[in-house]
C-alpha positions in Angstrom: 23.3 189.0 93.1 24.2 191.7 90.6 26.3 194.8 90.9 24.9 198.0 89.4 27.6 200.4 88.3 27.3 204.1 89.1 29.0 205.3 86.0 32.0 206.7 88.0 35.2 205.0 89.1 33.4 201.7 89.1 32.6 201.7 85.4 33.3 198.1 84.2 33.4 196.6 87.6 30.2 194.5 87.3 32.0 191.5 85.7 34.7 191.5 88.4 31.9 191.5 91.0 30.1 188.7 89.3 33.1 186.4 88.9 35.2 187.3 91.9 33.0 188.5 94.7 29.4 187.1 94.2 30.6 183.5 94.5 32.0 184.3 98.0 28.9 186.0 99.4 27.1 182.9 100.7 30.2 181.8 102.6 30.7 185.3 104.0 27.1 185.5 105.1 27.2 182.1 106.9 30.4 183.3 108.6 28.8 186.6 109.6 25.9 184.8 111.2 28.2 182.5 113.1 30.3 185.4 114.4 27.2 187.4 115.3 25.9 184.4 117.4 29.3 184.1 119.1 29.4 187.9 119.8 25.9 187.9 121.3 26.6 184.9 123.5 30.0 186.3 124.5 28.5 189.7 125.4 25.8 188.2 127.6 28.2 185.8 129.3 30.8 188.6 130.0 28.2 191.1 131.4 26.4 188.4 133.4 29.5 187.0 134.9 30.8 190.5 135.9 27.5 191.4 137.5 27.3 188.1 139.3 30.8 188.6 140.7 29.7 192.1 141.8 26.6 190.7 143.6 28.7 188.1 145.3 31.1 190.7 146.6 28.1 192.8 147.7 26.7 189.9 149.8 30.2 189.0 151.1 30.6 192.6 152.4 27.1 192.8 153.8 26.4 195.6 151.3 28.6 198.0 153.1 31.4 200.2 151.9 32.7 199.4 148.4 30.5 196.2 148.4 27.4 198.4 148.1 28.3 199.5 144.6 30.1 196.3 143.5 27.3 195.1 141.2 27.2 198.5 139.4 31.0 198.5 139.1 30.9 194.9 137.9 28.3 195.8 135.3 30.4 198.6 133.9 33.5 196.5 133.8 31.5 193.8 132.1 30.2 196.2 129.5 33.7 197.4 128.8 34.9 193.8 128.3 31.9 193.0 126.2 32.6 195.9 123.9 36.1 194.7 123.4 34.9 191.2 122.6 32.2 192.5 120.2 34.7 194.7 118.4 37.0 191.7 118.0 34.3 189.6 116.3 33.3 192.6 114.2 36.9 193.0 113.1 37.0 189.3 112.1 34.0 189.9 109.9 35.2 193.2 108.3 38.6 191.6 107.8 37.1 188.7 105.9 35.0 191.1 103.7 38.1 193.2 103.0 40.1 190.1 102.0 37.5 189.3 99.4 36.6 192.7 98.1 39.7 195.0 98.3 42.1 192.8 96.2 39.4 192.8 93.4 38.9 196.6 93.6 42.7 197.2 93.7 43.3 194.9 90.8 40.4 196.5 88.8 41.8 200.0 89.2 45.3 198.9 88.6 47.0 202.1 89.7 46.9 201.8 93.5 48.1 199.6 96.3 46.2 199.0 99.5 47.7 198.1 102.9 44.9 197.7 105.6 47.4 197.9 108.4 49.4 200.9 107.0 52.7 199.3 108.1 54.7 201.9 106.2 53.1 204.6 108.4 52.7 208.3 107.6 54.8 211.4 108.7 52.3 212.6 111.4 55.2 214.1 113.3 56.0 216.4 110.4 52.3 217.3 110.1 52.3 218.2 113.8 55.3 220.5 113.3 53.6 222.1 110.3 50.4 222.7 112.2 48.3 220.5 110.0 47.4 218.3 113.0 47.5 219.0 116.7 49.7 217.6 119.3 49.5 213.8 119.7 51.5 211.0 121.2 49.2 208.1 120.2 49.0 207.2 116.5 46.6 204.7 115.0 46.7 204.3 111.2 44.9 202.0 108.8 44.0 201.7 105.1 47.1 203.2 103.5 46.6 203.8 99.8 49.5 204.6 97.5 48.8 205.5 93.9 49.2 207.9 91.0 46.5 210.0 89.2 47.2 212.1 86.1 50.9 211.7 86.8 50.6 212.9 90.4 51.8 210.5 93.1 49.9 210.4 96.3 49.6 208.5 99.6 46.6 208.6 102.0 45.8 206.9 105.3 42.9 206.8 107.8 44.2 208.2 111.0 43.2 208.5 114.6 45.5 210.7 116.6 45.3 211.1 120.4 47.1 213.0 123.1 47.6 211.2 126.4 48.5 213.4 129.3 48.8 213.0 133.1 50.2 210.2 135.2 52.2 207.4 133.4 53.5 204.1 134.6 51.5 201.8 136.9 49.4 204.6 138.4 47.3 205.8 135.5 44.3 207.2 137.4 45.3 210.7 136.6 45.8 210.2 132.9 43.6 211.6 130.2 43.4 210.7 126.5 42.0 213.2 124.0 41.3 212.7 120.3 43.1 215.4 118.4 42.3 214.1 114.9 40.0 211.6 113.4 39.9 211.4 109.6 42.0 211.2 106.5 45.6 212.3 105.9 46.9 212.9 102.4 50.3 213.4 100.8 50.1 214.7 97.2 53.2 215.5 95.2 53.5 219.0 93.8 54.9 219.8 90.3 57.6 222.2 91.7 59.0 222.6 95.2 57.4 225.2 97.4 59.6 228.2 97.9 58.6 228.5 101.6 56.6 226.4 104.1 52.9 227.3 103.8 50.1 226.5 106.2 46.4 226.6 105.1 44.2 226.6 108.2 40.6 227.2 109.3 39.7 230.7 110.2 38.8 230.7 113.9 38.3 234.5 114.1 40.7 237.1 115.3 40.9 235.9 119.0 41.1 232.2 118.1 43.7 232.7 115.4 45.8 234.8 117.7 45.7 232.2 120.5 46.5 229.4 118.1 49.5 231.4 116.7 50.8 232.1 120.2 50.6 228.4 121.1 52.6 227.4 118.0 55.4 229.8 118.6 57.3 230.2 115.3 55.7 227.2 113.6 52.4 226.6 111.9 50.0 229.4 112.8 53.0 231.1 114.5 54.4 231.9 111.0 53.5 235.3 109.6 50.0 235.7 108.3 49.6 236.0 104.5 47.0 238.5 103.2 45.9 236.8 100.0 43.5 239.6 98.9 41.2 236.8 97.9 37.8 237.4 99.5 36.4 233.8 99.1 39.5 232.3 100.6 39.8 234.8 103.4 36.1 234.2 104.4 36.8 230.6 105.2 40.6 230.0 105.5 43.8 231.7 106.4 47.4 231.3 105.1 50.6 231.4 107.1 54.2 231.2 105.7 57.7 232.0 106.6 57.9 234.2 103.5 54.5 235.7 102.8 55.6 237.2 99.5 56.9 233.9 98.1 53.7 232.1 99.3 51.4 234.6 97.6 53.3 234.2 94.4 53.3 230.4 94.6 49.6 230.1 95.2 47.6 232.1 92.7 43.9 232.7 92.8 42.8 229.5 91.0 44.7 227.4 93.6 43.1 229.4 96.4 39.7 228.7 94.8 40.6 225.0 94.6 41.5 224.9 98.3 38.2 226.5 99.2 36.3 224.0 97.0 38.1 221.1 98.7 37.2 222.5 102.1 33.6 222.9 101.2 33.0 219.6 99.4 35.4 217.1 101.1 35.8 218.4 104.7 33.4 218.6 107.6 31.8 221.9 108.3 32.8 224.0 111.2 36.2 224.1 113.0 36.9 220.4 112.4 37.3 220.8 108.6 40.3 221.0 106.4 43.9 221.9 107.3 46.7 221.7 104.8 50.3 222.6 104.1 52.7 223.0 101.2 56.1 221.7 102.3 59.0 221.0 99.9 57.8 218.5 97.2 54.5 217.7 99.0 51.1 219.0 99.7 49.7 217.6 103.0 46.0 217.6 103.7 44.0 216.6 106.8 40.3 216.1 106.5 38.2 215.3 109.6 35.7 212.6 108.7 32.8 211.0 110.5 32.4 208.0 108.3 34.9 205.1 108.3 37.1 204.8 105.3 36.6 201.8 103.0 33.9 200.4 105.3 32.4 197.2 103.8 29.7 196.3 106.4 29.1 195.7 110.0 28.5 192.5 112.0 24.7 193.1 112.1 24.5 194.0 108.4 23.7 191.2 106.0 26.3 190.6 103.3 23.6 190.8 100.7 23.8 194.6 100.8 27.5 194.7 100.1 27.0 196.3 96.7 26.0 199.5 98.4 29.1 199.4 100.5 31.3 198.8 97.4 29.7 201.9 95.8 31.0 203.8 98.9 34.4 202.2 98.6 34.8 203.5 95.1 33.6 207.0 96.2 36.2 206.9 99.0 38.9 206.0 96.5 37.7 208.7 94.1 38.1 211.4 96.8 41.9 211.8 96.3 41.3 212.0 92.5 38.8 214.7 92.9 41.2 216.7 95.1 44.0 216.3 92.6 41.7 217.4 89.8 40.8 220.5 91.6 44.5 221.3 92.4 45.7 220.7 88.9 42.8 222.5 87.2 41.2 219.3 85.9 37.9 220.1 87.5 35.8 217.9 89.8 35.5 214.2 88.7 
């Protein structure tokens, strides 16, 4: 199998693929097929056993009271258990792919480190205070990348943030979990410290912006609104800062254009798009994202198509470089 370079960040990667990844593909495909068979058998067994137990309870109760719906309840519980089992097997497969591919990609690039478990974490609490992300009390992080591009240090992670409310403890029937963010979080160093905390947020319209500001009190959208006088920026985004004058001076027109470009090209359209903040020595950025970051293939996807996934991996890793290029005036990569 050959790897066809795209001419971007992967230029020169074909020999690495040939010598370090291609020899592992047959083994990985054999392992994938084994895991897939195990997953299918396990799903059928779990669902079948759960339904059988439900039917047994139905007969035992004479199909009265709760027993009348026992098979349906058993089926739903079985599906839930089957999903957990399937995801476990799928995780074993993607983990094996990552163990083969990512060290080669990281070694090839030479200027990044990759931690699939993100054990060093990310300051999501600070981002919550800044208004970059919404309230959350459940944090799931993965694929932490640390690196430097054109002398600018950065960190990024894939993040799933959720807010659990309601009853806690043993009785959890009244609890509810809501996803408040699902995407990429970035920390990018800035050349000089910001003179004031600055929030860059989506424009929700007059009523929506007022409500969001009221909910944040004196933080985030609760900070004074900055009139940038920049029509393109104001049409899509809004700026808040403790010191509007200092913020306006710190972020000139070219930077505002760069922020709009990032929102248009890297973020999702609509309200779930881009939110950012300048805070001290750092620029924080949150981008909602539908696609999984650094995805190398699913359990039902033959390993023979991994070259397409590696193309996407390189594009994922180039994203932060494109963002830094725009912010520093280097232009899109």
